N, C-alpha and C positions, 0 to 999 in steps of 0.2 A: 534887384537883390540888396536886401538890407547888407548895411558893410559889417564885415568880421574883424575885431580887434583883439589882440592877444599882447599880453606883457612881457617881455623879456626881462627876465632876473638872472642872478648869479653874475652879473657883468664886472663884479670886483673880483671876481676869482679868473678872469682874463685880463682885458687892458682898462677895463673903469667906463663909466658912462661918457669922460669927456671926449671922447671919440666920435658919437654918434650927433647927427644933425639930424632935423626932420628934412623928408624927402631922400633920405638915404635906402638904397633897397636892399633887402635882408633876404638871404635864402635859408628857407627852413626846411630841414631835412630829418625824418626819422632816425634816430641814433638804437639802431640794433645791437650794439654793443652794450648799452646799459645795462649795467646789477644791477640799478636802483628802483629805475621805474620803467615798465615795461611798454609805456607811450612816451618816452622821452622825445623831444623835438628839440635838436639844436638847432641855434641860431648864428649863421654865417653871416660874414661881412667881408666881400672879396676886394681884395685881395690877402686882407688881414689872417681869413680862418674864424675858427670857434669864437665868438662874442659873448654867448650865453645861451640860454635855455627859456624857451616856453613854459611859463608858469603853470603849474599843473599842482599846486596845492589850494586847499581852503583859505590857508595862510598866507598864499604869495598872489592868488589871482583877483585883479581889482574888479570892483562892481562893475558890471557892462562888458567885460572882457570875456571870452572863451577861456577855457584851460587845455592844455596840451591834450587832454583826454578826449574832450568834445572834438578838437580839431583833427585827430589824428586819422580817423576814417573818413575823411573829408578828401585827401589825396591820395598818390601813390606812394612816393618818397619824396619828393621835393614839391615846396610850394615856395612862394614869393610874398614878401610882404615890405609894405614901405613904413620908415619910421614917421609917426605922426607927431610925439611928444616926448620929451627926456625929462625926467623926474631925477631926483636924486640917485636911484641906485635900481630904477623900474624905468624901462623903456618901452613907449606902447607904441604898436603898429599895428596896421591897418592890412590885411591878408588881401593878396590881388587876386582877382579871377581871370582867367583867359588873357594870361600875360603874353607879351609877344617884344621880343627884343631883336633890336638890328645892330647888327655885328659890323665894325668896319675894317677891314683890313688894308693896311698900307703894303703896297708895292714897292720895291727897291728894286731899281736897276742897277745891276752891276755891269763895268765894264772887263773883259777880260784880264787887264792888267791887274784891278782889283783882286782876282782872284789868284794871282800868283803873288801876293805880297803874303 
């Protein structure tokens, strides 16, 4: 399937564009509480939190990118994207399909003496 690209905008309202690097994974979540846009999709960078929104205006969606409205019905509540380009105030990300993550849990073994401390 052809790649889907979205623009993340409004980054200056949060942490700015300097925190973004190509290859970072963004979590895209539908923002059901947004009073201004019924198709709002927020972009989150874990562990920082919300870093912007998927562009949804004819003035902010770059040529070749999907708007939030176009992307909105393609997933339940959460999707993932990888940062591909970082421009001045716009981040271009590629939406990922069939995402699988491996989670590593570090087990620590404690001695009975450590629990008494």
